[in-house]
C-alpha positions in Angstrom: 58.2 5.4 10.0 57.9 3.4 6.8 61.2 3.5 4.8 61.9 2.9 1.1 65.2 2.8 -0.6 65.3 4.5 -4.0 68.1 4.1 -6.5 69.1 6.7 -9.2 69.8 6.2 -12.9 72.4 7.5 -15.3 73.5 11.1 -14.9 74.2 10.8 -11.1 77.8 9.6 -11.7 80.8 11.7 -10.6 84.5 10.8 -10.5 85.5 9.8 -7.0 82.0 8.8 -6.0 81.9 6.7 -2.8 85.7 6.9 -2.3 85.3 8.2 1.3 82.7 5.5 2.2 84.9 2.8 0.5 87.9 3.8 2.6 85.8 3.8 5.8 83.3 1.0 5.7 84.0 -2.6 4.9 80.4 -3.0 3.7 81.1 -0.5 1.0 84.5 -1.8 0.0 83.2 -5.4 0.0 80.2 -4.6 -2.2 82.3 -2.6 -4.8 85.2 -5.1 -4.8 82.6 -7.8 -5.5 81.6 -6.0 -8.7 85.2 -6.0 -9.8 85.4 -9.8 -9.2 82.2 -10.6 -10.9 82.8 -8.5 -14.0 86.6 -9.2 -14.1 87.5 -5.6 -14.5 88.1 -2.6 -12.3 84.8 -0.9 -11.6 86.3 0.7 -8.6 89.2 2.1 -10.7 86.8 3.8 -13.1 84.7 5.2 -10.2 87.7 6.6 -8.3 90.4 7.3 -10.9 88.7 7.5 -14.3 88.0 10.7 -16.2 84.5 12.1 -16.3 84.4 11.2 -20.0 85.2 7.6 -19.2 82.7 7.4 -16.4 80.0 8.9 -18.6 80.3 6.1 -21.2 77.2 3.9 -20.8 79.5 0.9 -20.9 81.1 2.1 -17.6 78.3 4.3 -16.1 75.8 1.5 -15.5 78.0 -1.1 -13.6 79.7 1.7 -11.7 76.4 3.2 -10.5 75.0 -0.2 -9.7 78.1 -1.0 -7.5 77.7 2.2 -5.5 74.0 1.8 -5.1 74.2 -1.7 -3.8 77.1 -0.6 -1.5 74.9 2.2 0.0 72.1 -0.3 0.6 74.5 -2.7 2.3 75.8 0.1 4.5 72.3 1.0 5.6 71.3 -2.6 6.2 74.5 -3.1 8.3 73.3 -0.2 10.5 69.8 -1.8 10.9 68.1 0.6 8.5 65.6 -1.8 6.8 63.5 -0.8 3.9 59.8 -1.9 3.6 59.8 -1.2 -0.2 62.3 -0.3 -3.0 62.2 1.4 -6.4 64.8 2.5 -8.8 65.0 4.9 -11.7 65.9 3.1 -15.0 69.2 1.5 -14.2 68.4 1.9 -10.5 65.5 -0.6 -10.9 68.1 -3.4 -11.1 69.6 -2.3 -7.7 66.0 -2.3 -6.3 65.4 -5.8 -7.6 68.7 -7.0 -6.1 68.0 -5.5 -2.7 64.5 -7.1 -2.8 66.1 -10.5 -3.3 64.7 -11.0 -6.8 68.1 -11.4 -8.6 71.6 -12.2 -7.3 74.6 -10.0 -7.6 76.3 -12.7 -9.6 73.5 -12.4 -12.2 72.8 -8.7 -12.0 76.2 -7.3 -12.8 76.7 -9.3 -16.1 73.1 -8.5 -17.0 73.6 -4.8 -16.4 76.9 -4.8 -18.4 75.1 -6.5 -21.3 72.2 -3.9 -21.0 74.7 -1.1 -21.1 76.5 -2.4 -24.1 73.4 -3.1 -26.3 72.1 0.3 -25.4 75.3 1.9 -26.5 75.3 -0.1 -29.8 71.6 0.6 -30.5 72.0 4.2 -31.6 75.4 5.4 -32.8 76.9 8.2 -30.8 75.7 11.6 -32.1 72.5 10.2 -33.7 70.2 10.5 -30.7 69.7 12.5 -27.5 67.5 13.5 -24.6 66.1 16.8 -23.4 64.4 17.9 -20.2 61.5 20.2 -20.6 60.5 22.3 -17.5 57.0 23.7 -17.0 55.2 22.4 -20.0 51.8 20.6 -19.9 52.1 16.8 -20.2 49.3 16.6 -22.7 50.9 19.3 -24.8 54.2 17.5 -25.0 52.4 14.2 -25.8 50.7 15.9 -28.7 54.0 17.4 -29.9 55.5 13.9 -29.9 52.5 12.6 -31.9 52.9 15.4 -34.5 56.7 14.9 -34.8 56.4 11.2 -34.8 57.2 8.7 -32.1 60.0 7.2 -34.2 61.7 10.6 -33.8 60.6 11.8 -30.4 58.9 10.3 -27.4 58.4 11.0 -23.7 61.1 9.0 -21.9 60.7 10.0 -18.2 57.7 11.4 -16.3 59.8 12.9 -13.6 57.3 15.3 -12.0 54.3 17.4 -13.1 56.8 20.2 -13.9 59.6 18.1 -15.5 59.3 15.7 -18.4 62.2 14.2 -20.3 62.0 13.5 -24.1 64.2 11.2 -26.1 64.7 10.6 -29.8 66.7 11.2 -32.9 68.9 14.3 -33.2 66.3 15.6 -35.7 63.5 15.1 -33.2 65.5 16.7 -30.4 66.2 19.8 -32.6 62.5 20.1 -33.4 61.4 20.1 -29.8 64.2 22.6 -28.8 63.1 24.9 -31.6 59.4 24.6 -30.5 60.2 25.2 -26.8 62.4 28.2 -27.7 59.6 29.8 -29.7 57.1 29.2 -26.9 59.7 30.4 -24.3 59.5 27.1 -22.4 62.7 26.1 -20.6 64.4 23.0 -22.2 67.9 21.6 -22.0 69.8 18.8 -23.5 71.0 16.1 -21.2 74.6 14.9 -21.2 73.8 11.3 -22.1 75.3 9.1 -24.9 72.2 7.1 -25.7 68.4 8.1 -26.0 66.9 5.7 -23.4 63.2 4.8 -23.0 62.0 5.5 -26.5 61.3 3.6 -29.7 65.0 3.8 -30.7 65.6 1.2 -28.1 63.1 -1.4 -29.4 65.8 -3.7 -31.0 67.9 -3.4 -27.8 64.8 -4.2 -25.7 64.3 -7.4 -27.8 67.9 -8.4 -27.2 67.6 -7.7 -23.5 64.4 -9.8 -23.4 66.3 -12.8 -24.8 69.1 -12.3 -22.3 66.6 -11.9 -19.4 65.2 -15.3 -20.2 68.5 -16.8 -19.1 68.4 -15.3 -15.6 66.8 -16.6 -12.5 64.3 -14.4 -10.7 62.9 -15.1 -7.3 59.8 -13.8 -5.5 60.4 -10.3 -4.1 61.0 -10.3 -0.4 59.8 -6.7 -0.1 57.6 -4.7 -2.5 59.3 -3.4 -5.7 57.6 -0.6 -7.7 58.4 -1.0 -11.4 59.2 1.8 -13.9 57.0 0.4 -16.7 53.7 1.0 -14.9 54.6 2.5 -11.5 52.9 -0.4 -9.7 54.0 -2.8 -7.1 55.5 -6.1 -8.4 53.4 -8.9 -6.8 55.4 -11.9 -8.0 58.3 -12.7 -10.3 56.3 -13.8 -13.3 56.3 -10.4 -15.1 59.9 -9.3 -14.3 61.4 -10.2 -17.7 58.6 -8.5 -19.6 58.7 -5.3 -17.5 62.5 -5.0 -17.6 62.5 -5.4 -21.4 59.6 -3.0 -21.9 61.3 -0.5 -19.6 64.1 0.0 -22.1 61.8 1.3 -24.9 59.0 2.9 -22.8 58.7 5.9 -20.5 59.8 5.7 -16.8 56.6 6.3 -14.8 58.3 7.9 -11.9 55.4 10.2 -10.9 53.1 7.2 -10.6 55.7 5.2 -8.8 56.1 7.8 -6.0 52.4 8.4 -5.7 51.7 4.7 -5.4 54.5 4.3 -2.7 53.0 7.1 -0.7 49.5 5.7 -1.0 50.9 2.5 0.4 52.2 4.3 3.5 55.8 5.0 2.6 56.8 8.2 4.4 60.6 8.1 4.3 62.6 7.9 1.1 66.4 7.2 1.3 68.2 7.8 -2.0 71.0 5.3 -2.3 73.8 6.4 -4.6 75.6 9.5 -5.8 73.8 12.8 -6.4 70.4 14.0 -5.2 68.4 13.8 -8.4 65.7 11.5 -7.0 65.6 13.3 -3.7 64.7 16.4 -5.6 62.0 14.6 -7.5 60.5 13.2 -4.4 60.2 16.7 -3.0 58.6 18.0 -6.2 56.1 15.2 -6.3 55.1 14.5 -2.7 54.3 16.5 0.4 54.8 15.5 4.1 57.5 12.9 3.5 61.0 12.6 4.8 63.8 12.6 2.1 67.3 11.3 3.0 70.4 10.4 1.1 73.5 8.2 1.2 76.1 9.3 -1.3 79.1 10.2 0.8 80.2 10.3 4.5 78.4 13.5 5.2 75.0 12.4 3.9 75.3 9.0 5.5 76.0 10.4 8.9 73.2 13.0 8.5 70.8 10.2 7.5 71.6 8.1 10.6 71.1 11.2 12.8 67.7 12.0 11.2 66.5 8.4 11.6 67.3 8.5 15.3 65.0 11.4 15.9 
């Protein structure tokens, strides 16, 4: 068995996430309380007692999700579940880099808070959006984006051969929704406050690049597969560039999963709330084990499966 931890991005958050694990395991409470201390605000309070609206604000979503994802990893490590590789989706890439020893928690939480805030400021609320398209050909969608114009619409996430997410201006989103409706292709708006991974994030990506230059990155202790190209990070030299590019370029999740399987990964454990990535692994790969740590039930089930 060759295990990888994978970490979700925005959209996985729910009010009360990780409360049962926090109340039961010191590894979880220590990890989440540490986020409070580093950021000097109550991340745990937003996770456990905030409204869904508060939790869905990018300013809150990103540090809250990061805290739960690192807590899940700490819990697994404390039970001798050791990954041989890691990957994260968008925000989750920062959790992956932290678990791989590339960046410290003292650096990653302020960094992710900065990332969240510049993303929120990059496109005023109501002026951008994202839409998931189900069952359309990748090449067809790429051509549509070309015709509409990449400044208005671009592919943001290559989730699976059947599911591709687009991001752009409201005008661009309306155009693709009209086209898919006419073609009777399933498409749905996503409940996000910023259009990530498209050209609208270019200014934010530059700001992030400047901030990344102030951080210290170490050599990865285990392989990390990066969103920008889906490939394994071989040293720490390209991290700043790849993290900045990630913000304004598509997440290459299909390539990431295929490369991980090609390298022998056969067991994927999603660390964090929800099961979005678990579903994507199942859609992309055959003959792999998919497990999850998001609450007490899923954690116990994961331990049982790993003992078989």
